[in-house]
MIDREN-944091 format. One record per atom (N, C-alpha, C, O): residue in one letter; x, y, z. Coordinates in steps of 0.05 Angstrom, whole numbers, plus 5000, padded with zeros to 4 digits. Example, Ala and Ser with C-alpha at 12.3 -4.5 7.8 and 13.67 -1.06 7.14 Angstrom:
<recs>
A526448865156A524649105156A526449345156A528549345169S525749555142S527349795143S525850015157S526850235161
</recs>
This chain:
<recs>
M541956986017M542656875994M545056726010M546256876026T545756486010T548556336014T549756415985T548256445966F552456445983F554356255974F552656055946F551656125925S553155865958S552055635942S549055755929S548355745905E547955845948E544555905937E545856045908E546355895889T546156295906T547156445893T548056395872T547556515852S550356105875S551456025850S549955875833S550055895808V547955655852V544855555839V543255745816V543355675792F542555885821F540656135812F542156215796F540956265775S545556275795S546156435770S546256205751S545456315730M546755935745M546455695733M543955715719M543655715695V542055735741V539355725725V538955855704V538355785681Q539456135719Q539156365700Q540856375669Q539856405646D542556355674D544856255645D544056045635D544956015613K542155825642K541055685623K539855745606K539855715582E537255915632E535156025614E535056145593E533556075574L537156425596L537556645577L538956495547L538256555524S540956285553S542856295528S540956115515S539055985524P541956145484P540656025461P539655785468P540555695489P537655635453P537755445448P539155305428P538755385404K541055065434K542454875415K541454865383K539054845379P542954885365P541654765332P541354575338P542454445357K539254495320K538854225315K540754175302K542354345296S541153845293S543153735277S543053765254S541153905245G545153645235G545353645216G542653405199G541353425178Q542753235219Q542152995216Q537553025218Q535652935204A537853165238A534953225235A534453465221A532453475206N535653615223N534753765208N533453685172N531553755158L536253465170L535253365138L532953155136L531953085114L532053025165L528752925171L527653025167L525752955153W527953245177W525553475182W524553545153W522253495144A526353665140A525153715107A525253515096A524453585074I525753225093I524553045084I521552975089I519852955072K521052955125K518852875127K516753155104K515453055086L516853495109L516453625099L515653565064L513553605052V517653495057V516553405018V515553205025V513153285022V515352995033V513952795040V510652895048V508952895030T510452935061T507353005071T507053255046T505853185025A507653435047A507153645009A507053434986A506853524963L507253204989L507253004955L504352834958L502952774938I503552724991I502052655000I499352844999I497252764987V499553105012V497753255010V496653274992V494153284992S498653314966S498753414931S496853244927S494653284916Y497953014936Y496752664920Y492252704933Y490352604922I492452804948I489252824954I488453024952I486053004950Y489053214951Y488353404933Y487453274894Y485253254883R489453234887R490253314857R486453024858R484653074842T486152774878T484552614873T481752714872T479952664856F481552864895F479253044899F478753234880F476353264874R480353344870R479153544843R478753384824R476753434811N480153184815N479953014792N476652914796N475052874778E476152874828E472952784829E470552944818E468552884805Q471653204829Q469353374815Q467353384787Q465053434782K470353284768K468353244744K465753084746K464653034725G464853004767G462652854763G461552894798G459752774810I462353004802I461553034832I457653114836I456353044856T457153184825T454553274826T452853024819T450552994828D454052864801D452952594799D453252334819D451652154824I456152414829I457252174854I455052324877I453052214886G455752554883G454052664899G451552564908G451552474931S449752564897S446952514896S447252184900S446252064919V448452094884V448851724893V449651714919V449151494930F451051924936F452151804959F449751904978F449551845002A447652104962A445652174983A442951994976A440552064980T443951714963T441251504967T442551294985T441151114994I445551294991I446151005004I445951055026I445450875042W446351395036W446251405068W443151435084W441851635090S442651095088S439751115098S440450785123S442150605124A438450865135A439450665154A439050405149A439550215163E437450395114E437650025112E440549965106E441149735107N442450155097N444350085097N447450025115N449749955109V445950085138V447750075153V450049925164V452349995171P448649695165P449549505171P452349435148P454649365152V451049495129V453049455104V456449675104V458849595104L455349925105L457350065112L458850125138L460750285142L457649945154L459649795180L460749595178L462549525193G459849455158G461749135153G463749255139G465849175149M464449525109M465749535099M467649765118M469949835114T466049835137T469550045156T470249895164T472649915162L469449655176L470849445193L472549295186L474249195201L472149265156L474449045141L476049305135L477049235114M476349385137M478949665137M480449585160M482049405155P480549665180P482249585191P484749225193P486949165201L482049065177L482448775188L484048805163L485848645167N484448905138N485348875114N487949005117N489648905102W488849255134W491749315133W493149125162W495549105165A491248995181A492448775195A493348575192A495148485206L492048415169L493448295152L495048335146L496848275161E495848465122E498448555110E500948655130E503248685124S499548695156S501948795175S502848535185S505248485182L501148335198L501848155201L503247885178L503747675189K503747905151K505547835132K507047985139K509047865148W507548345143W510048375141W512548295158W514848285152Q510848245192Q511848165214Q513147955209Q515347895219S511647795190S512447435192S514847475179S516847355186L514647665158L517947585140L520847795144L522847815130T520147955171T521948165180T523347995208T524948075225R522147785205R523347625232R526347595228R528147665244K526747455199K529747525203K531347635206K533347515215I531347885201I531748155199I532048285233I533848285250V529948355233V529748475261V526248385263V524348435249P526648195292P523548085302P522648425313P523948595326I520148425303I518648625312I515248595324I513948385322T514048825336T511948705350T508948805325T508648965306F507448625338F505248685316F504249045306F503649135284L504349205338L504249405327L506149615313L505849835303E508749395318E510949625295E510049505280E508349655271A509849265265A508649185238A507149325225A507549355201F504749455238F502249585236F503249815230F502849875206R504750015246R505250265237R507850345218R508450565209G508850115214G511350175185G509050075157G509350165135T507549935162T504649905138T504250035136T504850085113L503150265147L501550475148L503450795140L502651015130T505850705151T508150925145T508850905117T509651095105G508450635106G509150545069G507350665059G507950865047L505050585062L502250645048L502450975039L502151065016A503251155068A503351415060A505451475051A505051685038V508251385050V509151475027V510551315000V512851314991G508651214993G507550964973G506851244948G507951304927V504651374963V503351544946V504551834937V503852004921A506751774956A507552074945A510551964930A511952164924V511651754923V514151564912V513251394892V512651164898P513151464871P512251234847P512650974850P514450924866A511350754840A510850464837A511150424868A510450604883Q512550144881Q512950034900Q515550084924Q516049964946L517550364905L519550504921L518550574939L519650474958G516050764949G515550924967G514550784985G514950845009D512850574979D511850355003D515050195022D515550165046T516650114997T518150015008T520550185032T521050125056L521550415015L522250625043L520950605066L521950505086G518850695063G516750755085G516750595103G517350665126R516050335096R516550045120R519750025135R520049975159V521650065120V524249965123V525550205136V527850185145A523850485139A524950665142A523350655179A524650745197A520950545183A520350585209A521050325222A519450215238L523050245217L523750045231L526550055257L528650115248K526450005281K527750165303K529649985292K528649765297S531849945280S534749735282S537449925262S537550095245D538349835271D541049895245D541149715238D543449665234R539449465232R539849265208R537049285189R535949135173R536749535200R532549625180R534049595145R532949425131L535949725132L536649685103L535949435097L534449395078E537049195115E537148835098E534048795096E533048605083A532648985107A529848925102A527948945085A525448905084I530149035068I529249175040I527848915012I525948924996G530048715018G528748535015G526948285020G526348085006A526148395050A522948195059A520948445046A518648365040A521548665041A519648815031A518948825002A517148964993L521048614984L520748654958L519748374967L517348384970V520448174971V517147984983V515447964990V514047774985S514848145003S512048215009S511248314989S509548184977N512048554978N510148684960N509548414938N507248334933G512148284927G511448034907G509547914909G507847874891I509247794940I507147564939I504347704941I502347564941Q504347924943Q501448174941Q500748134915Q498548074905F503348194902F502748194867F501847984860F499447954852Y504047764861Y502247444849Y500047444855Y498747494834V497947384878V496347314888V493947484876V491747384872S494647824868S493048004854S492647844826S490347774820V494947774807V494747734779V493447444778V492047374758L493847294799L492446964792L490247004796L488746864782A488647254818A486047204815A484047404791A481747404782G486447544788G485647734771G485147554731G483247614716A487047374726A487147124715A484846994710A483746964688A483746884740A481646714742A479046934733A477046844722G479247214740G476847324738G476147454700G474047504689W479047484692W479547444663W477847224645W475747284633L478946944645L478146754638L474146774640L472446694624Y473646914666Y470446894660Y469947234644Y468247224627L470447354645L468947624631L470647694599L469947874584E472847524593E474347604572E473347584546E474547674527K471047474544K469647344516K467247734517K467047914500G466447704535G464448014547G465948244548G464348434549L468848324547L469248444552L469748674522L470648574502D469048984523D469549174500D472349264484D472849484474I473749064486I476449194479I477349074453I475748914443S479649104438S480949064416S481448714422S480748634444E482548484400E483748304398E486548234403E487648034412T487748544391T490248574402T491148624435T493148554447A488848774443A490648834474A489248524497A489848444520K486748394472K486748254492K488647944499K488847784517M489847974471M492647804460M494747874482M495847704496A494948084481A497948294503A496948174530A498548044542I494348204542I494248134563I493947804573I494447714595R493247664552R494047414556R496647314569R497147224591I498947394540I501747374541I500947504582I500347414604T501347664575T501847844615T501747624625T503647484632L498847554628L498947404653L498947074658L498146934677V500247024631V501946684633V504046784637V505446664653A505147034624A508347104629A508547114656A510146964667V506747314672V506747374715V506447074719V508746984722L504846904720L503246674728L506846494725L507946394745L507746484702L510846304701L512346414718L513546264733L512746684722L514846794734L515046794761L516946794776G512346784767G512946664798G513146464811G513646534834P512946214810P514445914817P516846014812P518446054829A517446074779A520746024775A522146184799A523946054809A521646444810A523246544820A522946494850A524646554866F520446364858F520946154876F523045974883F524445974904A523045784861A524945594856A527445634851A529045454856Y528245834840Y531545994840Y531646164852Y532646364841R530746214885R531146474901R533646374913R534846574922K535646074919K537646124937K539146174926K540946274940P539646174904P542746324881P544346564891P546646624891L541346694899L540947004907L543647044933L545347214932T543246794958T544946794984T547846774968T549346964973R548846504943R551646504935R551746724919R553646634907W551246974907W552347144901W553847364904W553647594913R555347234893R558147444898R559347734885R561847764884P557947894878P558548084860P561548194861P562948194882R562448284838R565348424845R565248734854R566548844872R563348854836R563049094837R561749114865R560248954876S563149464878S561949484908S559349534906S557949454925I558149674884I555249674889I553549504882I551149574882F554249284874F552449034866F553048854900F551548704913R555848954906R555948734931R553648884961R552348764979K554049174955K552149264979K548449264966K546449334980M548549204946M545849124943M545148854941M542848784936Q546648714945Q547248504956Q546448354980Q545448124982Q547348585005Q547248545024Q544848595036Q544148495057Y543048805021Y540348945027Y538148615016Y536348535030I538748494997I535948314980I536948074993I535147945001V539547964998V539747735005V537647605017V536247445005V537347695044V534847505066V531647495039V529247435041A533247595018A529747434994A529947164988A527847044982G532247034988G533046774981G533946555003G534946334998T533346665030T532746475046T530146455063T529946355085Y528546545052Y525846365060Y524546165060Y522746185043T524546055064T524745685076T521145645055T520145865055A519845505045A518445375034A515545435043A513745505028R515245415078R514045465096R513545815099R511245905100E515345925101E514746185107E513646355091E512046525097V515046305061V513346425043V510746305044V508946475050S509946065040S506545935049S505546115073S503246205068V506346205096V505246375111V504346555098V502246575085A506346755101A506346955083A504547035058A504247265049T503446795048T502246765020T499346835020T497946975006L498946635049L496646605057L496046805076L493946755086Y497046985084Y496447265093Y495147475074Y493747675079G496647335044G495447585025G494047555017G492647745013A493147245009A490247155003A488447245015A486647395006I489047135042I486547275062I485347505057I482947545051R487747725060R487447985056R485848035025R483848185022Y486947905006Y484647934977Y483547964976Y482548174967L481747624991L479347605001L477547865015L475347925007V478847985033V478148175054V477348445039V475348575045F479548515016F479148745003F477048654981F474948774987L476748504959L474148324951L471748304960L469648304948T472248274990T468848294999T467948585005T465648665005Q470848775012Q469849075009Q468649134993Q466449254997F469549084968F467749204949F465349134936F463749264922L465448844946L462648734935L460848874956L458548934951L461448894969L459049044997L458749304986L456449364978A460749474983A459949694961A457949734939A456049884935L459349544927L458149434896L454149344907L452449294891S453949354930S451949154932S449049434946S446649414948L450549624951L448849824961L447849964938L446850184939F448249824915F446349994883F445749624879F446749424889D443349664858D441849424862D441749354831D439949404815F445149174828F445649214797F444348844794F443948654809A444248874771A442948634759A444348474755A443848344735V446348394770V448548244770V449348024786V448847994809S451247824767S451047554791S453047654808S454447854804A453247484830A455847574855A458147484839A460047644839A458247274827A461947164805A461547364792A463347534793G459547424779G459947694752G461547994765G463748094757L459948084785L461748294806L463948324814L465348514812A464448004829A467047844839A470147894812A472348004814A468847774792A470047794766A471348054759A473748104757C468848264753C469348544751C471848624768C474148674763V470348614790V472648734821V475948694810V477648864806S476148374807S478348274802S480248414785S482448484793L479448444761L480148554737L481448864748L483448964738I479549024773I480349264773I482449294787I483949484788F482549064801F485649014827F487348914807F489748934811L486448814786L488848684767L490648914753L493048904750A489249094747A489249404729A492649594746A494849694739K491049544772K492049744793K494749594800K496749704809T494649354796T496449134809T499449184788T501749214796L498349194755L499849174738L500749494728L503049514720I499449704729I501149884729I500850084747I499450284744P502250024769P503550124787P504450494799P503950654817A506150454773A506450694771A505451054759A506451254750V502550904766V500451134761V499051214790V496851334794N500751124806N501151264827N501951514833N501451654853V503151554814V504251884807V501952114809V501852314822L499851944786L498252114780L495852024798L494952234806G494651844807G492651774830G491751544823G491651514799D491151374837D490451094822D486951104831D485350924829L486551324839L483351274840L483051324813L481251174807G483451414798G482751504768G482651244755G480551144746L485551114754L486050884751L484450574747L484550394730R482650634774R480950454782R477750554767R476050394759E477350774767E474850874757E475150764728E473350634717F477350804716F476950774687F476650524683F474950464667T477850334694T478050084691T475049894700T474049704688A474250044728A471750004725A469749994701A468949784692L468850284692L467250254677L468650114650L467250054630V470950074650V471149834627V470449574620V469649494598V470749414651V470049234665V467649234660V466449054647F466749434669F462149374676F461149544656F459049674660A462749574630A461349734604A459449504593A458049604575S458849154598S458048984584S456148974591S454148924576Y456249044627Y452949024634Y451749314639Y450049354656Q452749514623Q450749774624Q449649944647Q447650084648L451949904670L450849954691L451250224692L452650334675P449750374714P449650724713P452650804721P453550744743P454650994696P457451004707P457651154732P459851134741E455651314748E455851414770E456251374797E457351504815Q454651054794Q454350794808Q457550784811Q459250894825I457550634794I460550454793I462950774810I464350804830I462550864794I465251084804I464151184836I466151294844A463151204845A461851224873A462550994888A463251054911A462550774883A463550584899A465750574895A466550404911T468450694876T470350534873T471750824895T473850804908F470351024894F471151324907F470351214931F472051304947L468751074944L467150974978L469850824976L471550964988I470850584967I472850404975I475350594979I476250615002W476450734960W479150924960W478551114991W480251155008I476351194993I475751305020I477151255046I478551365062L475650945040L476150765074L478150635068L479450605089N479950455041N481850275049N485050535044N487250495055V484650715031V486750935025V487051165048V488751195066L484451355039L485451565051L485651595077L487251745087G483851455091G483151405124G485851315131G486851455148P487651095121P490250975128P492051175125P493651205143I492351365102I494251605087I494451785119I496251785136L492251905120L492152145131L494451955170L496352075181V493151675181V494051625199V497551665197V498851805213G498951465168G501151445162G501751735162G504151715164I501252005162I502652205161I503052295184I504852455186F501452215207F502452275233F504052175247F505552265265L503951905235L506851655236L508751695231L510651595243I509051895207I511752015190I512452215218I514552165230W511352375224W511852625242W512552485264W514852545272K511752385273K511952245298K515552015304K516651915323Y515952025277Y519251785271Y521351895272Y522352005253K522351885296K525352065306K527851945292K528051705290W529152045286W530851985266W534051815282W535351945298K534551655278K536651365284K538451415264K537851495241K540051375270K542651425241K542451075242K542050945262I542950995216I543650805206I545850665197I546550735174K546750555203K548750425200K549050285177K547250125173V551250305156V550950235129V553950045118V554049965094
</recs>
């Protein structure tokens, strides 16, 4: 063996025998964050199924009756609407982030599912916003916080608008107190007026010059919300409205698996109120949104005297398709995410 060959061999040996380099502090921090978020998501899924076990026998028997060849087209249609639902949300997100970070549809889809997964671990819309923004591959990602606020605000308003229509249709038949009905009316009117007002006065946000450093930093991240044109907001709202119709259709298909003697308009109104409750009380994500949907479903369907186990089974089926499946994909995407330092 020549001297050069010996040197090369020694270098290879040294490299193989030397201990691996320790991970950077940032990489360790990201790994810890991923672990905590994953644990919270798994805990959410576990609590949801544990709560469902209270009526699992009845619901299990109901599910057994719908797994038939006759219902295959309906079940297949519901399943195919799931990716369409999240694709529309991704298109909305993609259209709004163009002002900060141009992204592809696949990147928008990844960010949407990541936001969904993180959203069940962190209360309200904070988790969804963090997940979407963190998935962006850009040093300007924090500026997209304003885009996330606009995206969530649009979907919020669409849900409230549709819920208000459902409320007008069902209000008289709902078995709740007059005090509660008055509170709901006031809330709906306030929110419906707030939407156009926020759009009309969005421009001053770009001219806001706060003195305190914390507000200057905040303004830097949300200023994009005031730069959207009427056309850009309209396009995003169109995506949000179509997505709502897809979700509504999916729920109606789930209810069609049972022979309910209720008109299509009545079922649609009931579903819109279920979505409305989920929209106006987002903080219960911490406790599991399935329980809220089930409770609301039982209240709004009470006047029709429908079997509770069938109503619960339909809401559970929607949760499995639209939430559980995408969440599992979101967990995978969270662990694929690579650390990239954010410039602030």
